[in-house]
N, C-alpha and C positions, 0 to 999 in steps of 0.2 A: 503494500499499500506507499502507496508517495502524501509526503506531508504538502500539503498546500501554503502558500501564502498566509491565508485567512486560519488556518489549525495555528502555524509557528506562531504567527501575531494576536489576533481574537482571542483563540483559543488559550494559550497561554497565557496572556492577562488576564481575562474573565475569569479562568480557575486562583489566581493570585490576589486578584481586586477583591476579587468577593469574601476570601477567604481573612483577607486584611480588613473588611469592614467589619465580620464578624468577631475579629478577634478584638481591634477598636472596640465595640461592645462590651463586649467583654471583658477588658482593662477597664473603661468607664466604671461598669457597673465594681467591680472590685476597689478603684478610688474615691466613688461616691461613699460606699458602703463603710470605709477607712477615712472619712473625712482627709483625702489628702487633693489639694487645691489643684484642679487640672492645668489652671496654668502653666504651673510647676512642672509640670508631664508638657506640654505643650514648648519649652524652654529648654526641657530638660535634653541632654550629650550623653553618649556616652564619655569624652573626653575633651577637655575645654577644646581640642584643634579641630575639633566635628565640629558637622552640624548639627541644628537641634533638630527636636521630634518634628515640629512643622516645616522643617524642610525636606525632610524626610519623607513626610506625608507629602508633600507638594511635586514631589517627583516621581511620585509613583503615579500621577498623572501625567504628570511631564512626560514621564518615558514611555507611556500607553497610548493614549489617548492623542497629545499632541504630539508622539513620534509619528500616528496615521497618518496626522494633520500636514506635517510637517514634509511627508513623502509623499502626499499627496499635490500639498502646495511646492514642492521641490527648496524647501528652505527651511531650516531647522535654527536653534539658538538656545543658551542659555535659558532655565526656568528662572521666572521672576511673578512671584505671587503675592497677594497683600497679606495685610496680617492678619492673622485667624486665631478663633478663639479654638479647643477641641471640639466642639458639637460641627464647628464650621466645618473642620477638615473630618471630621464623619461625613457631613452631607457633600462636602468635593467627593470623596471616596466616593460615596455612594452614587452618585449624580454618575461617575466616569465609568460606575459599572451600568448605570442603564443607559449611558450612549454607547458602553461597547457591546451592549447586549441589540442594541438595534442596527449594526452596523450589517450591511448582505454581504454574503461570504463572492459572492461573484463581483464586488464595488472592491473587498479589499485584494482579492485576487488579481484584479488587474492593474493594482498599483504593482504587482514584481518588474521588476526590469526599470521601475522609475531611478530616477537621478535625482539626487538632494546634495546642497550644499550646507554643511553646518557650521555655521556662522557666529565664531566665540575670539573675542579679543583682538580683533582686527583681523583675523586669520579666517581662513575658507578653505575646509578640509568636502574634498569630494566623496561622494557614496552611491554605488548602486541600494535599492532600496533593499534588498539580500543583505549585502556588507553592513548595511548602517544599522538593520536590525538583530545580526547574529553577533557584529560585535561593538557595538556599540548600545543600540536601545536594549537589549534584553539583559545583558550585563549589568546597565546601570539598575533598569526596574529590580531585578532582584537584588542588586547591592543596597537601593535605600531601602524596599521593603521588609530587609532581613535588619538592617540597620534601626528602622524605623520597631518591629518583634524586637530587637534587643534593648534598646530604651525601655521601651514595659516591662520587659523582663527584669532588668537594672530596678524600674522602679518598686517592684515587687510582683508586676500583674501574674496570675494564675492562669498562662497562657504555655502551652507546649508546641510542641513541631507538628504535630496530627493537627494544631490550631492555623499554625502556618500553612502549610500543606493542602487544606479544606479539602473539596471533594474531589479526589485523584480519576485519571481517568483509567479504568480496567476496562481486559478483553481479551478476547482470545482469537 
């Protein structure tokens, strides 16, 4: 069975964005029940020189939904999202999931072979859609999702690997 561009992108994104949405809710419940200020979670970091939870969560949207938009438009750049509280980050993640679920397989598959330029700090990095997804978008997507998960775990959220994986695809 061949893997389509839709499967590679939207299929992968949906699984992890869906699980992220659920684990953010589970973590919020824990924090609220234990009197932990969600504003502190939004600004929490694993290490002082790493980006905070807010950046990690906005990067989930950026390296999934915005990545596909970039492939469609031929241009991608660094993320820029306004400040948001925990509830707004949850809503952003839920909206990303909703938008990913509405994408049509034929439309996404038609993006395969497109060219795009990643513009950052005065530099332009050319990619094919496939190389962008495989070597940049998916690695960043998983990095930032994992880092958001790790921040929540470090803050005491009772989440685990199965929460992160979500609904895995099985079959023979």
